[in-house]
MIMIDREN-990403 format. One record per residue (C-alpha): x, y, z; residue in three letters. Coordinates in pm, whole numbers. Layout:
BEGIN
+--------+--------+--------+------+
!      u !      v !      w ! resn !
+--------+--------+--------+------+
!      X !      Y !      Z !  ALA !
...
+--------+--------+--------+------+
END
This chain:
BEGIN
+--------+--------+--------+------+
!      u !      v !      w ! resn !
+--------+--------+--------+------+
!    742 !  -1331 !   -746 !  MET !
!    374 !  -1417 !   -676 !  LYS !
!    128 !  -1411 !   -303 !  ALA !
!    143 !  -1735 !   -298 !  SER !
!    -93 !  -1937 !    -19 !  PRO !
!    212 !  -2074 !    177 !  ALA !
!    418 !  -1692 !    184 !  HIS !
!     51 !  -1539 !    284 !  LEU !
!     12 !  -1810 !    540 !  PHE !
!    358 !  -1778 !    662 !  LYS !
!    374 !  -1380 !    694 !  TRP !
!     53 !  -1416 !    848 !  THR !
!    109 !  -1605 !   1093 !  ALA !
!    442 !  -1452 !   1206 !  LEU !
!    210 !  -1132 !   1228 !  TYR !
!     16 !  -1314 !   1494 !  VAL !
!    251 !  -1461 !   1694 !  VAL !
!    400 !  -1081 !   1683 !  LEU !
!     98 !   -936 !   1779 !  ALA !
!     47 !  -1183 !   2060 !  LEU !
!    406 !  -1203 !   2206 !  SER !
!    358 !   -956 !   2512 !  PRO !
!     60 !  -1182 !   2649 !  LEU !
!    301 !  -1496 !   2538 !  LEU !
!    564 !  -1283 !   2794 !  LEU !
!    328 !  -1186 !   3058 !  VAL !
!    237 !  -1608 !   3085 !  LEU !
!    625 !  -1670 !   3059 !  ALA !
!    693 !  -1543 !   3410 !  GLY !
!    504 !  -1588 !   3745 !  PRO !
!    175 !  -1362 !   3741 !  LEU !
!     97 !  -1123 !   3967 !  GLN !
!   -260 !  -1161 !   4126 !  SER !
!   -553 !  -1146 !   3887 !  THR !
!   -803 !   -911 !   3898 !  ARG !
!  -1113 !  -1069 !   3759 !  GLY !
!  -1227 !  -1195 !   3381 !  PHE !
!  -1269 !   -813 !   3257 !  TRP !
!   -998 !   -620 !   3405 !  ILE !
!   -764 !   -871 !   3279 !  GLU !
!   -977 !   -946 !   2920 !  PHE !
!   -929 !   -520 !   2865 !  GLY !
!   -558 !   -521 !   2978 !  VAL !
!   -515 !   -827 !   2726 !  ALA !
!   -665 !   -565 !   2438 !  LEU !
!   -451 !   -295 !   2581 !  GLY !
!   -132 !   -509 !   2474 !  PHE !
!   -276 !   -633 !   2190 !  VAL !
!   -329 !   -298 !   1990 !  GLY !
!    -13 !   -116 !   2152 !  LEU !
!    171 !   -424 !   1958 !  THR !
!    -21 !   -415 !   1679 !  MET !
!     24 !    -40 !   1630 !  MET !
!    396 !   -107 !   1663 !  CYS !
!    388 !   -364 !   1357 !  LEU !
!    142 !   -104 !   1148 !  GLN !
!    524 !     75 !   1142 !  PHE !
!    681 !   -242 !   1027 !  ALA !
!    427 !   -314 !    801 !  ILE !
!    451 !     24 !    562 !  THR !
!    865 !     47 !    633 !  GLY !
!    877 !   -108 !    212 !  ARG !
!   1100 !   -398 !    318 !  TRP !
!   1210 !   -574 !     19 !  ARG !
!   1182 !   -917 !    190 !  THR !
!    806 !   -880 !    229 !  ILE !
!    646 !   -684 !    -26 !  ALA !
!    745 !   -891 !   -377 !  PRO !
!    628 !  -1215 !   -129 !  GLN !
!    317 !  -1047 !    -19 !  VAL !
!    268 !   -835 !   -248 !  GLY !
!    183 !   -451 !   -177 !  ALA !
!   -181 !   -484 !   -265 !  ASP !
!   -262 !   -759 !    -18 !  HIS !
!     10 !   -554 !    214 !  LEU !
!   -161 !   -191 !    194 !  LEU !
!   -493 !   -409 !    232 !  GLN !
!   -408 !   -580 !    517 !  PHE !
!   -206 !   -259 !    696 !  HIS !
!   -541 !    -39 !    633 !  TYR !
!   -750 !   -368 !    836 !  ALA !
!   -478 !   -420 !   1074 !  ALA !
!   -501 !    -32 !   1147 !  GLY !
!   -868 !    -31 !   1250 !  ILE !
!   -850 !   -360 !   1435 !  GLY !
!   -588 !   -205 !   1636 !  ALA !
!   -763 !    135 !   1723 !  MET !
!  -1068 !    -52 !   1779 !  VAL !
!   -829 !   -276 !   2059 !  LEU !
!   -660 !     35 !   2181 !  THR !
!  -1017 !    188 !   2236 !  LEU !
!  -1173 !    -82 !   2404 !  ALA !
!   -843 !   -120 !   2681 !  HIS !
!   -985 !    208 !   2831 !  PRO !
!  -1362 !    141 !   2806 !  VAL !
!  -1373 !   -223 !   2928 !  ILE !
!  -1158 !   -145 !   3249 !  LEU !
!  -1392 !    155 !   3286 !  LEU !
!  -1706 !    -46 !   3299 !  LEU !
!  -1544 !   -307 !   3481 !  ALA !
!  -1426 !    -73 !   3798 !  GLU !
!  -1458 !    289 !   3877 !  ASN !
!  -1125 !    273 !   4079 !  ASP !
!   -989 !    355 !   3720 !  TYR !
!  -1089 !    653 !   3629 !  LEU !
!   -830 !    776 !   3890 !  THR !
!   -568 !    697 !   3593 !  PHE !
!   -717 !   1015 !   3402 !  LEU !
!   -789 !   1251 !   3712 !  ASP !
!   -552 !   1538 !   3675 !  PRO !
!   -515 !   1601 !   4060 !  SER !
!   -417 !   1253 !   4165 !  VAL !
!   -172 !   1220 !   3841 !  ASN !
!   -108 !   1528 !   3620 !  PHE !
!    137 !   1422 !   3356 !  PRO !
!    -53 !   1040 !   3328 !  ARG !
!   -376 !   1192 !   3284 !  ALA !
!   -308 !   1447 !   3029 !  VAL !
!   -140 !   1198 !   2803 !  ALA !
!   -387 !    918 !   2855 !  LEU !
!   -642 !   1140 !   2767 !  THR !
!   -432 !   1258 !   2471 !  LEU !
!   -382 !    891 !   2362 !  SER !
!   -752 !    824 !   2367 !  VAL !
!   -783 !   1145 !   2193 !  ILE !
!   -521 !   1103 !   1960 !  PHE !
!   -594 !    704 !   1883 !  THR !
!  -1014 !    832 !   1820 !  ALA !
!   -850 !   1093 !   1527 !  LEU !
!   -632 !    832 !   1342 !  ILE !
!   -956 !    638 !   1287 !  VAL !
!  -1156 !    949 !   1186 !  VAL !
!   -893 !   1087 !    954 !  LEU !
!   -820 !    765 !    784 !  SER !
!  -1186 !    671 !    736 !  LEU !
!  -1303 !   1040 !    593 !  TRP !
!   -980 !   1193 !    470 !  ARG !
!  -1159 !   1321 !    210 !  LYS !
!  -1475 !   1407 !    339 !  GLN !
!  -1264 !   1638 !    572 !  PHE !
!  -1055 !   1783 !    250 !  LYS !
!   -700 !   1686 !    401 !  LEU !
!   -434 !   1724 !    177 !  VAL !
!   -258 !   1353 !    152 !  TYR !
!     52 !   1488 !    244 !  GLU !
!    -30 !   1649 !    547 !  TRP !
!   -284 !   1367 !    650 !  TRP !
!     -2 !   1118 !    613 !  ARG !
!    185 !   1319 !    850 !  LEU !
!    -49 !   1394 !   1105 !  SER !
!   -133 !    990 !   1029 !  HIS !
!    227 !    909 !   1157 !  GLY !
!    294 !   1141 !   1454 !  VAL !
!     11 !   1060 !   1590 !  LEU !
!     36 !    700 !   1604 !  SER !
!    406 !    746 !   1695 !  LEU !
!    258 !    964 !   1988 !  LEU !
!    -19 !    688 !   2076 !  VAL !
!    263 !    421 !   2066 !  VAL !
!    553 !    594 !   2273 !  LEU !
!    252 !    669 !   2550 !  ILE !
!    150 !    320 !   2580 !  GLY !
!    496 !    243 !   2624 !  LEU !
!    534 !    459 !   2934 !  VAL !
!    183 !    334 !   3064 !  HIS !
!    300 !    -44 !   3069 !  VAL !
!    613 !     25 !   3228 !  LEU !
!    499 !    254 !   3523 !  GLN !
!    182 !     15 !   3580 !  VAL !
!    402 !   -318 !   3512 !  SER !
!    160 !   -537 !   3671 !  HIS !
!    234 !   -798 !   3466 !  HIS !
!    528 !   -674 !   3314 !  THR !
!    756 !   -608 !   3662 !  TYR !
!   1060 !   -813 !   3592 !  ARG !
!   1324 !   -658 !   3404 !  TRP !
!   1379 !   -881 !   3128 !  TRP !
!    964 !   -841 !   3046 !  GLN !
!   1011 !   -447 !   3041 !  GLN !
!   1297 !   -499 !   2823 !  ALA !
!   1126 !   -669 !   2552 !  TYR !
!    814 !   -441 !   2542 !  ILE !
!   1081 !   -133 !   2487 !  THR !
!   1285 !   -320 !   2235 !  ALA !
!    947 !   -422 !   2045 !  PHE !
!    844 !    -95 !   2053 !  VAL !
!   1192 !     70 !   1928 !  GLY !
!   1263 !   -167 !   1676 !  ILE !
!    934 !   -135 !   1489 !  THR !
!    932 !    256 !   1528 !  VAL !
!   1282 !    229 !   1347 !  TYR !
!   1094 !    132 !   1074 !  SER !
!    982 !    494 !   1042 !  LEU !
!   1311 !    639 !   1086 !  LEU !
!   1447 !    433 !    816 !  GLN !
!   1146 !    590 !    583 !  VAL !
!   1146 !    904 !    684 !  ARG !
!   1554 !    936 !    765 !  VAL !
!   1759 !    646 !    662 !  VAL !
!   1609 !    626 !    273 !  ARG !
!   1594 !    984 !    212 !  PRO !
!   1982 !   1010 !    298 !  MET !
!   2022 !    707 !     30 !  GLN !
!   1843 !    886 !   -213 !  MET !
!   2005 !   1181 !   -192 !  LYS !
!   2289 !   1013 !   -354 !  LYS !
!   2155 !    922 !   -627 !  ARG !
!   1947 !   1173 !   -827 !  PRO !
!   1761 !   1176 !  -1110 !  TYR !
!   1628 !   1491 !  -1345 !  GLU !
!   1361 !   1524 !  -1567 !  VAL !
!   1413 !   1545 !  -1930 !  VAL !
!   1079 !   1553 !  -2110 !  ASN !
!    729 !   1587 !  -2012 !  VAL !
!    451 !   1448 !  -2278 !  LYS !
!    111 !   1528 !  -2299 !  ALA !
!   -137 !   1302 !  -2390 !  HIS !
!   -481 !   1270 !  -2531 !  ARG !
!   -734 !   1358 !  -2228 !  GLY !
!   -554 !   1454 !  -1905 !  SER !
!   -284 !   1209 !  -1882 !  ALA !
!     61 !   1308 !  -1836 !  THR !
!    402 !   1135 !  -1897 !  THR !
!    766 !   1261 !  -1716 !  ILE !
!   1053 !   1109 !  -1836 !  VAL !
!   1360 !   1080 !  -1599 !  LEU !
!   1753 !   1029 !  -1683 !  ASN !
!   2000 !    944 !  -1360 !  PRO !
!   2240 !   1204 !  -1292 !  VAL !
!   2611 !   1067 !  -1207 !  GLY !
!   2487 !    693 !  -1147 !  HIS !
!   2343 !    422 !  -1367 !  ASP !
!   1968 !    425 !  -1262 !  GLY !
!   1764 !    198 !  -1130 !  MET !
!   1643 !   -146 !  -1258 !  LYS !
!   1305 !   -254 !  -1215 !  PHE !
!   1090 !   -495 !  -1340 !  ASP !
!    794 !   -423 !  -1565 !  ALA !
!    486 !   -368 !  -1389 !  GLY !
!    691 !   -241 !  -1032 !  GLN !
!    689 !    115 !   -898 !  TYR !
!    867 !    334 !   -707 !  ALA !
!    797 !    664 !   -462 !  TRP !
!    888 !    963 !   -643 !  MET !
!    937 !   1306 !   -494 !  THR !
!    996 !   1568 !   -703 !  VAL !
!   1217 !   1895 !   -610 !  GLY !
!   1512 !   1979 !   -459 !  ASP !
!   1561 !   1725 !   -132 !  SER !
!   1444 !   1401 !   -122 !  PRO !
!   1313 !   1520 !    273 !  TYR !
!    997 !   1610 !    154 !  SER !
!    632 !   1555 !    292 !  LEU !
!    546 !   1493 !   -105 !  GLN !
!    634 !   1142 !   -159 !  GLN !
!    402 !    945 !   -415 !  HIS !
!    417 !    613 !   -557 !  PRO !
!    389 !    563 !   -920 !  PHE !
!    410 !    281 !  -1145 !  SER !
!    679 !    263 !  -1394 !  PHE !
!    573 !    340 !  -1758 !  SER !
!    850 !    253 !  -1965 !  SER !
!    992 !   -107 !  -2064 !  GLY !
!   1238 !   -259 !  -1839 !  GLU !
!   1565 !   -184 !  -2105 !  THR !
!   1446 !    155 !  -2311 !  CYS !
!   1738 !    338 !  -2118 !  GLY !
!   1560 !    548 !  -1927 !  HIS !
!   1245 !    590 !  -1659 !  ILE !
!    900 !    731 !  -1701 !  SER !
!    557 !    781 !  -1540 !  PHE !
!    229 !    859 !  -1650 !  THR !
!    -63 !   1001 !  -1460 !  ALA !
!   -392 !   1142 !  -1472 !  LYS !
!   -471 !   1439 !  -1246 !  PRO !
!   -598 !   1373 !   -906 !  ILE !
!   -484 !   1538 !   -641 !  GLY !
!   -273 !   1867 !   -625 !  ASP !
!     40 !   1650 !   -663 !  PHE !
!    -30 !   1507 !  -1003 !  THR !
!   -233 !   1843 !  -1103 !  SER !
!    104 !   2023 !  -1207 !  GLY !
!    299 !   1747 !  -1386 !  TRP !
!    229 !   1962 !  -1750 !  ARG !
!    378 !   2246 !  -1534 !  GLY !
!    699 !   2049 !  -1466 !  VAL !
!   1016 !   2172 !  -1611 !  GLU !
!   1327 !   2006 !  -1760 !  PRO !
!   1610 !   1960 !  -1551 !  GLY !
!   1375 !   1943 !  -1247 !  THR !
!   1537 !   1745 !   -956 !  ARG !
!   1332 !   1424 !   -875 !  VAL !
!   1408 !   1180 !   -627 !  TRP !
!   1310 !    773 !   -658 !  LEU !
!   1311 !    539 !   -372 !  GLU !
!   1228 !    134 !   -520 !  GLY !
!   1157 !    -59 !   -696 !  PRO !
!    870 !   -222 !   -505 !  PHE !
!    592 !   -463 !   -608 !  GLY !
!    490 !   -785 !   -702 !  ALA !
!    283 !   -686 !  -1034 !  PHE !
!    527 !   -866 !  -1229 !  LYS !
!    489 !  -1158 !  -1567 !  LEU !
!    634 !  -1502 !  -1503 !  SER !
!    907 !  -1570 !  -1675 !  LYS !
!    768 !  -1855 !  -1813 !  ASN !
!    683 !  -1774 !  -2198 !  THR !
!    425 !  -2045 !  -2184 !  ASP !
!    214 !  -1868 !  -1948 !  THR !
!    -53 !  -1653 !  -2088 !  ARG !
!   -173 !  -1328 !  -1938 !  ALA !
!   -490 !  -1159 !  -1894 !  VAL !
!   -511 !   -765 !  -1801 !  PHE !
!   -715 !   -557 !  -1695 !  PHE !
!   -762 !   -212 !  -1669 !  ALA !
!   -913 !    124 !  -1600 !  THR !
!   -817 !    489 !  -1699 !  GLY !
!   -475 !    531 !  -1575 !  ALA !
!   -469 !    145 !  -1447 !  GLY !
!   -313 !     92 !  -1789 !  ILE !
!     39 !    228 !  -1690 !  THR !
!    208 !    -66 !  -1530 !  PRO !
!     37 !   -297 !  -1799 !  ILE !
!    207 !    -61 !  -2043 !  MET !
!    544 !   -103 !  -1912 !  SER !
!    464 !   -485 !  -1912 !  ILE !
!    397 !   -496 !  -2280 !  LEU !
!    664 !   -236 !  -2407 !  ARG !
!    878 !   -493 !  -2249 !  THR !
!    722 !   -819 !  -2433 !  LEU !
!    769 !   -617 !  -2733 !  ARG !
!   1119 !   -523 !  -2691 !  ASP !
!   1222 !   -880 !  -2577 !  HIS !
!   1011 !  -1019 !  -2888 !  GLY !
!    800 !  -1227 !  -2625 !  ASP !
!    517 !  -1348 !  -2815 !  MET !
!    378 !  -1491 !  -2554 !  ARG !
!    -63 !  -1484 !  -2553 !  GLU !
!   -179 !  -1177 !  -2394 !  CYS !
!   -547 !  -1020 !  -2350 !  LEU !
!   -638 !   -687 !  -2250 !  LEU !
!   -946 !   -551 !  -2146 !  VAL !
!   -900 !   -168 !  -2147 !  ASP !
!  -1224 !     49 !  -1967 !  ALA !
!  -1232 !    425 !  -1993 !  ASN !
!  -1524 !    681 !  -2049 !  SER !
!  -1449 !    804 !  -2354 !  ASN !
!  -1203 !    744 !  -2703 !  GLN !
!  -1057 !   1058 !  -2595 !  ARG !
!   -937 !    937 !  -2237 !  GLU !
!   -813 !    609 !  -2420 !  ILE !
!   -415 !    608 !  -2288 !  LEU !
!   -166 !    493 !  -2532 !  PHE !
!   -399 !    426 !  -2797 !  LEU !
!   -219 !    454 !  -3084 !  ARG !
!     83 !    256 !  -2963 !  GLU !
!   -187 !     17 !  -2816 !  LEU !
!   -287 !    -27 !  -3202 !  GLU !
!     68 !    -67 !  -3297 !  GLU !
!    136 !   -333 !  -3036 !  MET !
!   -186 !   -559 !  -3086 !  GLU !
!    -48 !   -576 !  -3456 !  LYS !
!    336 !   -676 !  -3306 !  SER !
!    263 !   -912 !  -3053 !  LEU !
!      9 !  -1181 !  -2974 !  ASN !
!   -218 !   -942 !  -2815 !  LEU !
!   -576 !   -898 !  -2832 !  LYS !
!   -729 !   -615 !  -2689 !  ILE !
!  -1095 !   -511 !  -2566 !  ILE !
!  -1193 !   -188 !  -2564 !  HIS !
!  -1517 !    -87 !  -2321 !  VAL !
!  -1629 !    269 !  -2317 !  LEU !
!  -1927 !    410 !  -2061 !  SER !
!  -1993 !    693 !  -2252 !  ARG !
!  -1894 !    645 !  -2605 !  PRO !
!  -1916 !    899 !  -2909 !  GLU !
!  -2136 !    856 !  -3213 !  PRO !
!  -1994 !    632 !  -3421 !  GLY !
!  -1824 !    397 !  -3134 !  TRP !
!  -1807 !      4 !  -3296 !  GLU !
!  -1686 !   -154 !  -2975 !  GLY !
!  -1805 !   -224 !  -2662 !  ARG !
!  -2025 !    -24 !  -2428 !  THR !
!  -2109 !    -14 !  -2070 !  GLY !
!  -1847 !   -165 !  -1828 !  TYR !
!  -1621 !   -448 !  -1727 !  ILE !
!  -1906 !   -673 !  -1611 !  THR !
!  -1899 !  -1066 !  -1436 !  GLU !
!  -2045 !  -1177 !  -1811 !  ASP !
!  -1719 !  -1008 !  -1978 !  LEU !
!  -1487 !  -1170 !  -1722 !  VAL !
!  -1625 !  -1527 !  -1764 !  ARG !
!  -1581 !  -1456 !  -2153 !  GLU !
!  -1197 !  -1376 !  -2132 !  VAL !
!  -1095 !  -1662 !  -1892 !  ILE !
!   -885 !  -1905 !  -2128 !  PRO !
!  -1038 !  -2259 !  -2122 !  GLY !
!   -761 !  -2350 !  -1907 !  ASP !
!   -720 !  -2095 !  -1673 !  GLY !
!   -449 !  -2261 !  -1509 !  GLN !
!   -182 !  -2174 !  -1690 !  ASN !
!   -294 !  -1784 !  -1704 !  THR !
!   -179 !  -1497 !  -1491 !  ASP !
!   -430 !  -1220 !  -1423 !  PHE !
!   -332 !   -853 !  -1400 !  PHE !
!   -593 !   -623 !  -1236 !  MET !
!   -518 !   -237 !  -1194 !  CYS !
!   -792 !    -25 !  -1163 !  ALA !
!  -1043 !    105 !   -932 !  ALA !
!  -1155 !    -77 !   -650 !  SER !
!  -1531 !   -125 !   -740 !  LYS !
!  -1410 !   -259 !  -1035 !  VAL !
!  -1117 !   -532 !   -896 !  MET !
!  -1353 !   -604 !   -638 !  ASN !
!  -1595 !   -752 !   -905 !  LEU !
!  -1306 !   -936 !  -1128 !  VAL !
!  -1097 !  -1098 !   -895 !  GLU !
!  -1437 !  -1235 !   -699 !  ALA !
!  -1525 !  -1349 !  -1047 !  GLU !
!  -1215 !  -1523 !  -1110 !  LEU !
!  -1230 !  -1687 !   -790 !  LEU !
!  -1586 !  -1833 !   -884 !  ARG !
!  -1468 !  -1988 !  -1154 !  ASN !
!  -1152 !  -2153 !  -1008 !  HIS !
!   -878 !  -1962 !  -1092 !  VAL !
!   -626 !  -1987 !   -798 !  PRO !
!   -613 !  -1710 !   -572 !  ARG !
!   -196 !  -1675 !   -617 !  HIS !
!   -237 !  -1596 !  -1021 !  HIS !
!   -461 !  -1304 !   -951 !  ILE !
!   -217 !  -1026 !   -937 !  LEU !
!   -378 !   -705 !   -800 !  SER !
!   -239 !   -314 !   -799 !  GLU !
!   -466 !   -126 !   -629 !  ARG !
!   -408 !    270 !   -741 !  PHE !
!   -690 !    428 !   -508 !  ASP !
!   -603 !    292 !   -191 !  ILE !
!   -419 !    608 !     -7 !  VAL !
+--------+--------+--------+------+
END
């Protein structure tokens, strides 16, 4: 299902209502005495910052109801932007209160109330750490698995400290039903974390997979082929992805999302990746028989069921992976819809699945444009990078009956999406899958 404007509006509106719900809750009951505009404004920011942080757990809960309607790419981008907004509001809360009234320094004075002072000071430090490590994780050379753990733990601690703080101060939430709502709101959203880290792995443990083959490709890419053990396997749509954990147990910090590279009906599951980071760098050393655990499928990067709808694909490097899943499925189903692929790489050796793509160009209604930034001598194809001119060139005359798929580096995807929109391609006909967001 595509991320239509109606779906995006519906879920965005629900998010806004939930984020503002504590303020609406305060207004629903008799107000305590007001304390001046800036103090009340700072308190309001604190309420909204807390609820937005709670909603961050829900956004990343991999709920099948939301993701197919919004799209994984939109969801992740929103999570990133909303997270920064939540942190800013949370940090602005104490700053505004302290600037408005010096007496609020007593909240941070250990001689007045030691546990409160320590908890609130730590919440400020933790919030700042969340922002710094999220924005500059790579500069700090923090391994993704440890960043993800610290991100979740620090966020959870800030939320719990915030809940206790609201219940203790209770200036605008002094009635039992107001406190019950805030507590339930925090509890339900934090339950999303337990779902991902406890409940889902418990379910995955009943459905193991094992590695049956490891294929080294030209260049540096590797494909891992899996078969289910003791069950029928996972049904997925071409273009979707799953979270993968390799090892004896699904309870692991090492959990990463990968797009399926196999077709829907080939009888096995395969994933293909290039060595980016510690996890994928070790793929060629994975032994057959190794246990693998999958959670999924997820994603709305899928073809229309209408075979009259054309498809234009943009890929760079390993971004060809979900597109290969789609093309293989088209081949298996004998689907001859019109397709065009723009595949950008550094050189010929780095073109993933080159021979298979050449065969598909003959067996499918498929045209391929390879673009190489550093071609070897003798290359007669396109050189350079994906540009606005190339995007305009491949937009069919009737762009209204065409879906555009992008799986590439963010810089390329931003360029392609902007050019498509400038050329009046409806936003819900643009499907994207970023592979360098985390």
